[in-house]
C-alpha positions as a Markdown table, in Angstrom:
| # | Residue | x | y | z |
|---|---|---|---|---|
| 1 | Met | 49.5 | 112.8 | 179.9 |
| 2 | Val | 49.5 | 108.7 | 179.5 |
| 3 | Gly | 46.7 | 107.2 | 178.5 |
| 4 | Glu | 45.7 | 103.7 | 177.6 |
| 5 | Asp | 47.5 | 104.1 | 174.1 |
| 6 | Glu | 50.9 | 103.9 | 175.7 |
| 7 | Ala | 50.0 | 101.6 | 177.6 |
| 8 | Ala | 49.1 | 99.5 | 175.2 |
| 9 | Ala | 52.1 | 99.9 | 173.1 |
| 10 | Leu | 53.9 | 99.3 | 176.4 |
| 11 | Ala | 52.2 | 96.2 | 176.5 |
| 12 | Arg | 53.3 | 95.2 | 173.0 |
| 13 | Ala | 57.0 | 95.8 | 173.6 |
| 14 | Val | 56.9 | 93.5 | 176.9 |
| 15 | Arg | 55.1 | 90.3 | 175.2 |
| 16 | Ala | 57.5 | 91.0 | 171.8 |
| 17 | Gly | 60.5 | 91.3 | 174.3 |
| 18 | Glu | 62.0 | 94.6 | 173.2 |
| 19 | Ile | 62.6 | 96.0 | 176.3 |
| 20 | Ser | 66.6 | 97.3 | 175.5 |
| 21 | Arg | 66.4 | 97.3 | 171.9 |
| 22 | Gly | 63.4 | 97.3 | 169.5 |
| 23 | Lys | 61.9 | 98.3 | 166.8 |
| 24 | Ser | 60.4 | 101.2 | 168.5 |
| 25 | Ile | 63.8 | 103.2 | 169.0 |
| 26 | Pro | 64.0 | 103.6 | 164.8 |
| 27 | Glu | 60.3 | 103.9 | 164.7 |
| 28 | Phe | 60.3 | 107.2 | 167.5 |
| 29 | Glu | 63.5 | 108.8 | 165.8 |
| 30 | Ser | 62.0 | 109.0 | 162.2 |
| 31 | Gly | 59.0 | 109.8 | 163.5 |
| 32 | Phe | 60.5 | 112.5 | 165.4 |
| 33 | Ala | 63.2 | 113.5 | 162.1 |
| 34 | Glu | 59.1 | 114.1 | 160.4 |
| 35 | Leu | 58.4 | 116.5 | 163.4 |
| 36 | Met | 61.4 | 118.5 | 162.2 |
| 37 | Gly | 60.5 | 118.5 | 158.9 |
| 38 | Gly | 63.4 | 115.8 | 157.9 |
| 39 | Gly | 67.6 | 115.5 | 158.8 |
| 40 | Glu | 68.4 | 113.2 | 161.4 |
| 41 | Ala | 67.0 | 112.4 | 164.8 |
| 42 | Val | 69.0 | 110.0 | 167.5 |
| 43 | Ser | 67.8 | 109.3 | 170.6 |
| 44 | Ala | 69.2 | 108.7 | 174.0 |
| 45 | Val | 68.6 | 108.3 | 177.4 |
| 46 | Asn | 68.0 | 111.5 | 178.7 |
| 47 | Gly | 67.6 | 115.7 | 177.6 |
| 48 | Thr | 71.1 | 116.1 | 179.1 |
| 49 | Ala | 73.1 | 113.3 | 177.6 |
| 50 | Ala | 71.4 | 114.4 | 174.6 |
| 51 | Leu | 73.2 | 117.5 | 174.8 |
| 52 | Glu | 75.9 | 115.9 | 175.3 |
| 53 | Leu | 76.4 | 114.0 | 172.8 |
| 54 | Ala | 75.5 | 116.8 | 170.3 |
| 55 | Ala | 78.4 | 118.4 | 171.6 |
| 56 | Arg | 81.1 | 115.7 | 171.3 |
| 57 | Ala | 79.8 | 114.0 | 167.9 |
| 58 | Leu | 80.2 | 118.4 | 166.8 |
| 59 | Asp | 83.9 | 117.7 | 168.5 |
| 60 | Leu | 83.2 | 120.6 | 170.6 |
| 61 | Thr | 85.4 | 118.7 | 173.7 |
| 62 | Gly | 88.0 | 120.9 | 174.8 |
| 63 | Lys | 86.6 | 124.5 | 172.7 |
| 64 | Pro | 84.9 | 127.5 | 174.4 |
| 65 | Val | 81.1 | 127.6 | 173.5 |
| 66 | Val | 79.2 | 130.7 | 174.1 |
| 67 | Thr | 75.7 | 129.9 | 176.6 |
| 68 | Gly | 72.9 | 132.0 | 178.5 |
| 69 | Ala | 73.4 | 132.2 | 182.3 |
| 70 | Met | 69.3 | 131.0 | 182.8 |
| 71 | Ser | 68.4 | 127.6 | 182.0 |
| 72 | Cys | 68.5 | 123.8 | 183.5 |
| 73 | Gln | 71.3 | 123.1 | 185.4 |
| 74 | Ala | 71.7 | 120.3 | 182.9 |
| 75 | Thr | 72.8 | 122.8 | 180.1 |
| 76 | Ala | 75.9 | 123.6 | 182.0 |
| 77 | Asn | 77.1 | 120.1 | 183.3 |
| 78 | Ala | 76.5 | 118.5 | 179.9 |
| 79 | Leu | 78.7 | 120.7 | 178.5 |
| 80 | Ile | 81.2 | 120.9 | 181.5 |
| 81 | Ser | 81.0 | 116.7 | 180.7 |
| 82 | Ala | 81.6 | 117.0 | 177.4 |
| 83 | Gly | 85.1 | 118.6 | 178.2 |
| 84 | Cys | 83.8 | 122.6 | 176.6 |
| 85 | Glu | 85.5 | 126.1 | 178.3 |
| 86 | Val | 81.6 | 127.9 | 179.2 |
| 87 | Arg | 81.4 | 131.2 | 178.9 |
| 88 | Phe | 77.6 | 132.8 | 180.1 |
| 89 | Val | 75.8 | 135.9 | 178.6 |
| 90 | Asp | 72.7 | 137.7 | 180.3 |
| 91 | His | 69.2 | 137.8 | 179.0 |
| 92 | Asp | 67.6 | 140.1 | 177.7 |
| 93 | Ala | 65.2 | 142.2 | 179.7 |
| 94 | Glu | 62.5 | 141.8 | 177.8 |
| 95 | Thr | 61.8 | 138.3 | 176.0 |
| 96 | Trp | 63.9 | 136.7 | 178.9 |
| 97 | Gln | 65.5 | 134.9 | 176.4 |
| 98 | Val | 69.2 | 134.3 | 175.5 |
| 99 | Ser | 70.1 | 138.2 | 174.4 |
| 100 | Leu | 71.8 | 138.3 | 171.1 |
| 101 | Asp | 73.7 | 141.1 | 172.0 |
| 102 | Ser | 75.3 | 139.6 | 174.8 |
| 103 | Ile | 76.4 | 137.0 | 172.5 |
| 104 | Arg | 78.0 | 139.3 | 170.3 |
| 105 | Ala | 79.3 | 141.0 | 173.4 |
| 106 | Ala | 80.8 | 137.2 | 174.4 |
| 107 | Val | 82.2 | 135.7 | 171.3 |
| 108 | Asp | 85.9 | 136.3 | 170.6 |
| 109 | Ser | 88.1 | 134.4 | 167.7 |
| 110 | Arg | 89.1 | 131.4 | 170.2 |
| 111 | Thr | 85.0 | 131.1 | 170.6 |
| 112 | Lys | 83.8 | 127.9 | 168.8 |
| 113 | Ala | 79.9 | 127.5 | 169.7 |
| 114 | Val | 77.2 | 129.4 | 170.5 |
| 115 | Val | 74.6 | 126.9 | 172.7 |
| 116 | Val | 71.0 | 129.0 | 173.3 |
| 117 | Ala | 68.5 | 127.6 | 176.1 |
| 118 | His | 65.4 | 128.3 | 174.3 |
| 119 | Leu | 63.2 | 128.7 | 177.5 |
| 120 | Tyr | 59.4 | 128.3 | 179.3 |
| 121 | Gly | 58.4 | 127.0 | 175.4 |
| 122 | Ala | 59.3 | 129.8 | 174.1 |
| 123 | Thr | 62.3 | 130.7 | 171.6 |
| 124 | Ala | 64.7 | 133.0 | 171.0 |
| 125 | Asp | 65.0 | 135.1 | 167.5 |
| 126 | Leu | 66.0 | 131.7 | 165.4 |
| 127 | Ile | 66.9 | 133.5 | 162.5 |
| 128 | Ala | 69.1 | 136.3 | 164.0 |
| 129 | Leu | 70.9 | 133.2 | 165.8 |
| 130 | Ala | 71.6 | 131.7 | 162.9 |
| 131 | Glu | 72.7 | 134.7 | 160.7 |
| 132 | Phe | 75.6 | 135.7 | 163.2 |
| 133 | Cys | 76.6 | 132.5 | 163.8 |
| 134 | Lys | 76.9 | 131.8 | 160.2 |
| 135 | Glu | 78.6 | 135.8 | 159.7 |
| 136 | Arg | 81.0 | 134.4 | 162.3 |
| 137 | Asn | 81.6 | 131.1 | 161.4 |
| 138 | Leu | 80.1 | 129.9 | 164.8 |
| 139 | Leu | 78.6 | 126.4 | 165.2 |
| 140 | Leu | 75.0 | 126.9 | 166.4 |
| 141 | Val | 73.4 | 124.2 | 169.3 |
| 142 | Glu | 69.8 | 124.6 | 170.2 |
| 143 | Asp | 68.7 | 123.2 | 173.9 |
| 144 | Cys | 64.6 | 122.7 | 173.2 |
| 145 | Ser | 63.9 | 121.0 | 176.6 |
| 146 | Gln | 61.5 | 123.5 | 177.1 |
| 147 | Ser | 60.1 | 124.7 | 173.6 |
| 148 | Leu | 59.5 | 122.0 | 171.7 |
| 149 | Gly | 57.0 | 122.3 | 169.4 |
| 150 | Ala | 57.2 | 126.2 | 169.2 |
| 151 | Arg | 58.0 | 128.2 | 166.1 |
| 152 | Trp | 59.8 | 131.2 | 164.9 |
| 153 | Gln | 58.7 | 132.6 | 161.7 |
| 154 | Gly | 57.0 | 129.6 | 160.6 |
| 155 | Leu | 60.4 | 127.7 | 161.2 |
| 156 | Pro | 60.9 | 124.9 | 164.6 |
| 157 | Ala | 62.6 | 125.5 | 167.6 |
| 158 | Gly | 65.6 | 123.4 | 167.1 |
| 159 | Ser | 65.7 | 123.6 | 163.2 |
| 160 | Val | 68.2 | 126.0 | 162.3 |
| 161 | Gly | 71.3 | 124.8 | 164.0 |
| 162 | Asp | 74.4 | 122.4 | 163.5 |
| 163 | Ala | 72.3 | 120.5 | 166.4 |
| 164 | Ser | 69.5 | 120.5 | 168.8 |
| 165 | Thr | 68.5 | 118.7 | 171.5 |
| 166 | Phe | 65.3 | 117.7 | 173.1 |
| 167 | Ser | 64.4 | 116.2 | 177.0 |
| 168 | Phe | 61.2 | 114.1 | 177.8 |
| 169 | Tyr | 61.8 | 114.5 | 181.0 |
| 170 | Ser | 58.2 | 114.1 | 182.7 |
| 171 | Asn | 57.4 | 117.7 | 182.8 |
| 172 | Lys | 58.0 | 118.2 | 179.4 |
| 173 | Leu | 55.4 | 118.7 | 176.7 |
| 174 | Ile | 55.9 | 114.5 | 175.1 |
| 175 | Thr | 57.9 | 112.3 | 177.5 |
| 176 | Thr | 58.6 | 109.4 | 177.7 |
| 177 | Gly | 60.0 | 109.8 | 181.8 |
| 178 | Glu | 63.4 | 109.9 | 181.0 |
| 179 | Gly | 64.7 | 110.3 | 177.7 |
| 180 | Gly | 66.5 | 113.0 | 174.8 |
| 181 | Met | 67.3 | 113.3 | 171.2 |
| 182 | Val | 69.4 | 115.1 | 169.1 |
| 183 | Trp | 68.3 | 116.6 | 165.6 |
| 184 | Thr | 70.9 | 117.5 | 163.2 |
| 185 | Arg | 70.8 | 117.9 | 159.3 |
| 186 | Ser | 74.0 | 116.3 | 158.8 |
| 187 | Ala | 74.3 | 113.1 | 158.5 |
| 188 | Glu | 77.8 | 113.0 | 159.3 |
| 189 | Val | 77.2 | 114.2 | 163.3 |
| 190 | Ala | 74.1 | 111.9 | 163.6 |
| 191 | Ala | 76.2 | 109.0 | 163.1 |
| 192 | Arg | 79.0 | 110.0 | 165.2 |
| 193 | Ala | 76.5 | 110.3 | 167.7 |
| 194 | Arg | 75.0 | 107.3 | 166.8 |
| 195 | Leu | 78.4 | 105.6 | 167.5 |
| 196 | Leu | 79.0 | 107.9 | 170.9 |
| 197 | Arg | 75.8 | 107.1 | 172.0 |
| 198 | Asn | 76.8 | 103.1 | 172.4 |
| 199 | His | 80.3 | 103.4 | 174.4 |
| 200 | Gly | 82.0 | 104.1 | 171.1 |
| 201 | Gln | 81.7 | 101.0 | 169.3 |
| 202 | Asp | 81.5 | 100.9 | 165.4 |
| 203 | Arg | 80.8 | 96.3 | 166.0 |
| 204 | Pro | 80.4 | 94.6 | 169.0 |
| 205 | Phe | 83.5 | 95.5 | 171.4 |
| 206 | His | 85.4 | 97.3 | 169.1 |
| 207 | His | 86.1 | 100.9 | 170.6 |
| 208 | Val | 87.0 | 103.4 | 168.2 |
| 209 | Ala | 86.2 | 106.3 | 170.4 |
| 210 | Tyr | 85.0 | 107.5 | 173.6 |
| 211 | Gly | 81.4 | 107.1 | 174.4 |
| 212 | Leu | 79.2 | 106.2 | 177.3 |
| 213 | Asn | 76.2 | 104.3 | 177.5 |
| 214 | Trp | 73.2 | 107.1 | 176.6 |
| 215 | Lys | 71.1 | 104.5 | 174.5 |
| 216 | Met | 67.6 | 105.3 | 175.3 |
| 217 | Pro | 65.3 | 102.1 | 175.8 |
| 218 | Asn | 62.8 | 100.4 | 173.1 |
| 219 | Leu | 60.5 | 100.5 | 176.8 |
| 220 | Leu | 60.9 | 104.4 | 176.7 |
| 221 | Ala | 60.6 | 105.3 | 172.7 |
| 222 | Ala | 57.4 | 102.9 | 172.2 |
| 223 | Leu | 56.0 | 105.6 | 174.8 |
| 224 | Gly | 57.4 | 108.3 | 172.4 |
| 225 | Val | 55.7 | 107.1 | 169.5 |
| 226 | Glu | 52.8 | 107.5 | 171.3 |
| 227 | Gln | 53.2 | 110.6 | 172.6 |
| 228 | Leu | 54.6 | 112.5 | 168.9 |
| 229 | Arg | 50.9 | 111.9 | 168.0 |
| 230 | Arg | 49.3 | 113.9 | 171.1 |
| 231 | Ile | 51.4 | 117.3 | 170.5 |
| 232 | Pro | 48.9 | 119.1 | 168.5 |
| 233 | Glu | 46.6 | 118.7 | 170.9 |
| 234 | Leu | 48.8 | 119.0 | 173.9 |
| 235 | Ile | 50.5 | 122.2 | 172.5 |
| 236 | Ala | 47.0 | 123.4 | 172.1 |
| 237 | Ala | 45.8 | 122.7 | 175.3 |
| 238 | Arg | 48.5 | 125.0 | 176.6 |
| 239 | Arg | 48.5 | 127.5 | 174.7 |
| 240 | Glu | 44.6 | 127.7 | 176.1 |
| 241 | Arg | 45.4 | 127.1 | 179.4 |
| 242 | Phe | 48.3 | 129.8 | 179.3 |
| 243 | Asp | 46.2 | 132.7 | 177.3 |
| 244 | Arg | 43.5 | 132.1 | 180.2 |
| 245 | Leu | 45.9 | 132.8 | 182.7 |
| 246 | Cys | 47.4 | 136.0 | 180.6 |
| 247 | Asn | 44.2 | 136.6 | 180.2 |
| 248 | Ala | 43.8 | 136.9 | 184.2 |
| 249 | Leu | 47.1 | 138.7 | 184.8 |
| 250 | Gly | 48.3 | 140.6 | 182.9 |
| 251 | Ala | 47.0 | 143.6 | 183.9 |
| 252 | Val | 47.8 | 143.6 | 187.2 |
| 253 | Ala | 50.2 | 145.4 | 189.1 |
| 254 | Gly | 52.7 | 144.8 | 189.9 |
| 255 | Ile | 53.1 | 141.4 | 188.0 |
| 256 | Ile | 55.3 | 141.7 | 184.8 |
| 257 | Leu | 55.0 | 138.8 | 181.7 |
| 258 | Pro | 57.9 | 138.1 | 179.0 |
| 259 | Lys | 57.3 | 139.6 | 176.1 |
| 260 | Leu | 56.1 | 137.2 | 173.0 |
| 261 | Pro | 57.2 | 138.9 | 169.9 |
| 262 | Ala | 54.4 | 138.5 | 167.2 |
| 263 | Glu | 57.3 | 136.3 | 165.0 |
| 264 | Leu | 56.6 | 133.8 | 167.7 |
| 265 | Tyr | 54.3 | 130.8 | 168.3 |
| 266 | Ala | 54.9 | 129.7 | 171.6 |
| 267 | Ala | 54.4 | 125.9 | 172.8 |
| 268 | Pro | 53.5 | 126.9 | 176.4 |
| 269 | Phe | 56.1 | 125.1 | 179.3 |
| 270 | Cys | 55.1 | 126.8 | 181.7 |
| 271 | Phe | 53.6 | 130.4 | 182.9 |
| 272 | Pro | 56.2 | 132.7 | 184.3 |
| 273 | Leu | 56.2 | 135.9 | 185.6 |
| 274 | Val | 58.4 | 138.7 | 187.8 |
| 275 | Leu | 56.9 | 140.3 | 190.8 |
| 276 | Leu | 57.1 | 143.7 | 191.8 |
| 277 | Gly | 56.8 | 145.7 | 195.6 |
| 278 | Asn | 56.3 | 141.8 | 196.9 |
| 279 | Asp | 58.7 | 139.1 | 198.2 |
| 280 | Arg | 58.7 | 136.7 | 195.5 |
| 281 | Asp | 59.6 | 133.6 | 198.3 |
| 282 | Arg | 56.5 | 134.3 | 200.2 |
| 283 | Val | 54.1 | 134.4 | 197.3 |
| 284 | Met | 55.4 | 131.5 | 196.3 |
| 285 | Trp | 54.6 | 130.2 | 199.7 |
| 286 | Glu | 51.6 | 132.0 | 200.3 |
| 287 | Leu | 50.6 | 129.9 | 196.8 |
| 288 | Glu | 51.5 | 126.2 | 198.1 |
| 289 | Ala | 49.2 | 126.6 | 201.2 |
| 290 | Ala | 46.4 | 127.4 | 199.1 |
| 291 | Gly | 47.0 | 124.1 | 197.3 |
| 292 | Ile | 49.0 | 126.0 | 194.1 |
| 293 | Glu | 52.8 | 124.5 | 193.2 |
| 294 | Thr | 55.3 | 126.9 | 191.9 |
| 295 | Arg | 58.5 | 127.1 | 191.0 |
| 296 | Pro | 61.1 | 129.5 | 190.9 |
| 297 | Leu | 62.7 | 131.2 | 187.6 |
| 298 | Phe | 66.4 | 129.5 | 186.7 |
| 299 | Ala | 69.4 | 131.1 | 188.8 |
| 300 | Pro | 72.2 | 131.7 | 186.8 |
| 301 | Gln | 74.2 | 128.4 | 186.0 |
| 302 | Cys | 77.3 | 129.9 | 187.2 |
| 303 | Gln | 75.6 | 131.7 | 190.5 |
| 304 | Gln | 75.6 | 127.4 | 191.4 |
| 305 | Pro | 76.9 | 126.7 | 194.9 |
| 306 | Tyr | 79.5 | 124.2 | 193.1 |
| 307 | Trp | 80.6 | 126.3 | 190.3 |
| 308 | Pro | 83.8 | 127.1 | 191.3 |
| 309 | Ser | 84.8 | 124.3 | 192.3 |
| 310 | Leu | 84.6 | 124.0 | 188.8 |
| 311 | Val | 86.3 | 127.2 | 187.7 |
| 312 | Ser | 88.4 | 129.8 | 188.5 |
| 313 | Glu | 86.5 | 132.6 | 186.4 |
| 314 | Pro | 84.3 | 135.0 | 188.3 |
| 315 | Ser | 80.7 | 135.1 | 187.3 |
| 316 | Pro | 80.4 | 137.7 | 185.3 |
| 317 | Glu | 77.7 | 140.7 | 185.4 |
| 318 | Leu | 74.1 | 139.3 | 184.5 |
| 319 | Pro | 71.8 | 142.0 | 185.7 |
| 320 | Val | 69.0 | 140.7 | 184.0 |
| 321 | Ala | 69.7 | 137.1 | 184.9 |
| 322 | Glu | 69.5 | 137.6 | 188.4 |
| 323 | Asn | 66.5 | 139.7 | 188.5 |
| 324 | Leu | 64.8 | 137.3 | 186.9 |
| 325 | Ala | 66.4 | 134.8 | 189.5 |
| 326 | Arg | 65.5 | 136.9 | 192.3 |
| 327 | Asn | 62.0 | 137.8 | 191.2 |
| 328 | Gly | 60.1 | 135.8 | 188.9 |
| 329 | Leu | 58.7 | 132.3 | 189.4 |
| 330 | Tyr | 56.6 | 130.8 | 187.0 |
| 331 | Leu | 53.1 | 128.5 | 187.6 |
| 332 | Ser | 51.2 | 125.6 | 185.3 |
| 333 | Thr | 49.9 | 125.0 | 181.9 |
| 334 | Ser | 49.7 | 121.5 | 182.4 |
| 335 | Pro | 46.6 | 119.9 | 180.5 |
| 336 | His | 46.5 | 117.8 | 184.2 |
| 337 | Leu | 44.8 | 121.9 | 185.0 |
| 338 | Ser | 41.3 | 122.2 | 183.7 |
| 339 | Leu | 40.4 | 126.1 | 182.7 |
| 340 | Ser | 38.8 | 126.5 | 186.3 |
| 341 | Asp | 41.9 | 125.8 | 188.1 |
| 342 | Cys | 43.7 | 128.2 | 185.8 |
| 343 | Glu | 41.2 | 130.7 | 187.0 |
| 344 | Tyr | 41.9 | 130.2 | 190.8 |
| 345 | Ile | 45.2 | 130.6 | 190.4 |
| 346 | Ala | 45.3 | 133.7 | 189.0 |
| 347 | Ser | 42.3 | 134.6 | 191.8 |
| 348 | Val | 44.9 | 133.4 | 194.3 |
| 349 | Leu | 47.5 | 134.9 | 193.1 |
| 350 | Ile | 45.8 | 138.4 | 192.5 |
| 351 | Asp | 44.4 | 138.0 | 196.7 |
| 352 | Ile | 47.8 | 137.5 | 197.7 |
| 353 | Leu | 49.4 | 140.2 | 195.8 |
| 354 | Ala | 46.2 | 143.1 | 196.8 |
| 355 | Arg | 47.2 | 141.6 | 200.7 |
| 356 | Thr | 50.3 | 141.2 | 201.1 |
| 357 | Lys | 53.3 | 143.9 | 201.4 |
| 358 | Ala | 57.0 | 143.4 | 201.2 |
| 359 | Thr | 60.6 | 145.1 | 201.6 |
| 360 | Pro | 60.7 | 147.3 | 199.0 |
| 361 | Ser | 61.7 | 144.9 | 195.8 |
| 362 | Glu | 64.7 | 145.5 | 193.3 |
| 363 | Ala | 62.7 | 144.4 | 190.7 |
| 364 | His | 62.4 | 146.3 | 187.2 |
| 365 | Ala | 60.4 | 146.3 | 184.5 |
């Protein structure tokens, strides 16, 4: 959702010659830190780079970390690129967020960090996660690429970790086209991230650490400054569309929705659902034929075709994640959709489920 304010900000940056560097970068970073309630924000060229920066700034290279199986593959790729040893765990059967019980079972004496990707505009239990990591002396990294603006008992997603990361890709709550952010309360971690994102230089052509060019261009930051102002209206618009879909589909036979705990204030990234008794792929094809775009829920990252070429360990048992990946899809909650569009989407899906019978699904509530 971009408009004349974003266009004017880009024009100002271009006219000032502030293309790669410029005043929009610190302005965007300080505005984002203010949104998070303090701390320090370090911009990056995209969300994947932000997560690798966070892992490296926390000195997780070569160390074992535990993370949820379901996420954009960027989560696993960033951790592997940072040199982490990655162990995957299953998700909660009701909320579809990473399972704290599975994390507890996977953590051992070698584990150094827990990396939690909050999904679909919701969050895992932030308080329980933070307490567990503190008890076990583990670092906590929150990947909030899909959950900027969500809160758990008033705590913003990303605010309880040792570091958190965000994505500003075009389908996220706010966008800079590409772009990402590392947020932390630690001045030391922030300084380390700033060093690493600029080839590990502490001054021009003097490299004190390994790093790559992960910097955000000033043009992207100029977009970001304006996008920050839109967050309340964008969250409200997405929640309105989410609620409209929920009211229409929440009681439909054959549809399962994730549980949204009372402690959660969601900032919907999408509208996820699981189908019972229908072929998910066929339903998606029928929706596409009606002009309705969908996406499947994420497959477990450790079950992607290339993953065995990186690690020798077989995929762990992930019954919840596998069920969600096999039978789940998501609909859009974009503010580009009108409320009547949401009603149309729901009515088409209901009609498809009423007339489409497939082989018995293995999905379960």
